[in-house]
N, C-alpha and C positions, 0 to 999 in steps of 0.2 A: 199091611199097607197095600193099597191097590196101585195099580200101574198109573192110574190117573193121578193119584196123589203123589207118586214118585215123580212123574213128569211135571206136575205142578210145582213140586218142591224144587226140582231142578230148574224149572223156569224161573221160580222166585230167586233162587241162588244166582242164576245167570243174570237176572235183572238187577239184583243187588250188587253183584260183582261189576256189572256194566256201569251201574250208577256210581259205584265206588271208584272205578277206573275213570269214568267221565269226570267225577269230582276231582280226582287227583290231576287229571289232564287240565281241567279248568283252573285249578290252583297253580299248576306249573305254568300254564299259559299266562295267567294273571301275574304271577311272580316274575316271569320272564318279561312280560310287557312293562311292568313297573321298573325292572332293571334297565331295559332298553330305553324307557322314557328318561330315567335318571342319566344314563349315558348320553342320550341325545341332548338333554338340557345342559349337561356338563360340556359337551362338544360345542354347543351353540354359544355358551358363555365364553368358552376359550376362544372360539372364532371371533366373537364380538370384541373381546379384549385384544386379540392380536390385530384385528382390523383397526381398532382405535389407536393402538400403539403404532401401527404402520402409517396411519393417517397423520399422526403427530410427527412421526419421523419424516414423512414427505413434506409436511408443512415447515419443519425446522430446516430441511434441506433447501426448500424454496427461499426461505428467509435468508439463510446463509449465502445462497447464490445471489440474492438481491443485494445484500450488504457488500459482497465482493464486487459485483458489477458497479455499484455506486462508488466504491473506493477506486475502482479502475477509472471510472468517468472523471472523478475529482482529480486523480493523479494525472490523467491525460490533459485535463483542462489546465492544471498547474504547469505541466511541462510546456503546453502550447503558449500559455501566457509568458512564462519565463523566456521561451524561445523568441517570441515576438518582441519582448522588451529588450532582450540582448541584441536582436537584429537591428532594432531602431537605434540602440546605443552604439552598436558597431558602425552603422551608417554615419551617425553623428561624429564619432571619434575619427573615422577615416577621412572626413572632410574638415577636421579641426584646424589643420594648418592654414586653411583658407579663411578661417574666421578670426575676428578681432580678439576673441578670448584666448587665442593661441599665445599671443604676446604676454598676456596676463599670467598664463600658466607657466611660461618660461621664466618670467620675472619672479613669480611665487616660488618656483622650484629653486631658483638661484638664491633667494632669501633664506630658504630652508637650509641650503648647503652652507651659506655664510654663518647661520646660527649654529649649525651642527659642528662645523669645522672652523672656528674663529682663527685657529693657528695657520690656516691655509689648506688648500686642496687642489686636486686636479679634477676638472670636470670634463667628461666625455659626452659629446652630443653629436647628432647628425650634422653633416657639413652645412646644410642649408640653415641651421639654427645657430651656428657658432657666432656669426656677426651680431645677431640680435642679442645673444647672451652677453657678449663683450660690452655692448652698449649699456646693459643693466648693471654690470659689475662696477662697483665703486671700490672693490677690494683688489689690491695689486697682488695679494697672496694667492689668488686663484689663477691657475693655469688652465687653458682650454685646449682640448685635443679632440680630434675627429673620432667619433664612435661608430661602430658597425651595427647600428640598429635604426629602426625607422622613426621613432618618436620618443621624446623625453630626454633625460640625462642620467648619467651615472657619475657619482662623485666619490672620490677616494681621498681619505684623509692625507694630510701632508706626510705622515710617517708610513702611509701605505697599509696600515693595520685594519682600518675600518672602511667599509664601502656603504654608500647610500644609493639604492636603486629606485629611481623615479622614471623608469622607462615606460613606454606604451604598454608593454606586456604586464608590468606590475600595476599600472593604473587600470588597465582593462580587467585584470584579475580582481582587483578591489571593487571595481564597478560591477562585475558579474556577481560577486558575493553579495554586494549590497542589493542588487536587483533581485536576486533569488530570495534573499531574506525578506525584502519588502513584499514580493509577490506571495511568499509563504505566509507572512503575517496578514496580508490582505485577504487571502483565501481561507486561511485557518486550517486546522487539522481535520 
């Protein structure tokens, strides 16, 4: 074998090995490229899913906040309406003694006492109402005493075991409850 043929054979082997190495490198690069592409696609899909989930979560939070704000607005409106109604009622009741209906309330209260305690009773009332109550009473079994409250009457049965409270505070409490219920029913839940 000649030197040229040896060199040529070495060159051929070198070329063949270089091509083989290049082919292996190309295959590795292609394999790694495919693997990286799959990982990138997977990461992109995961990112898209997380962004979708995050967007849905943000939307739910916004809706929840809107519902809470609406509930607060309705609650504030109810409270304001109840407050206004109670204020108007309070003004009306505070000037009640000056109105003609005051005598009717006293008469009705006395009729309730007479029906509740036919055997007799003691009626406690503000001093300024005692004379009016006595005029309405046709029952000599009712005794009248001065009470230490601003409006209405308290009646005690003849035996002292039962009491009937028709005072301003009781009437006002019943009115407050009725007003609150009426506003609640009118506004709804």
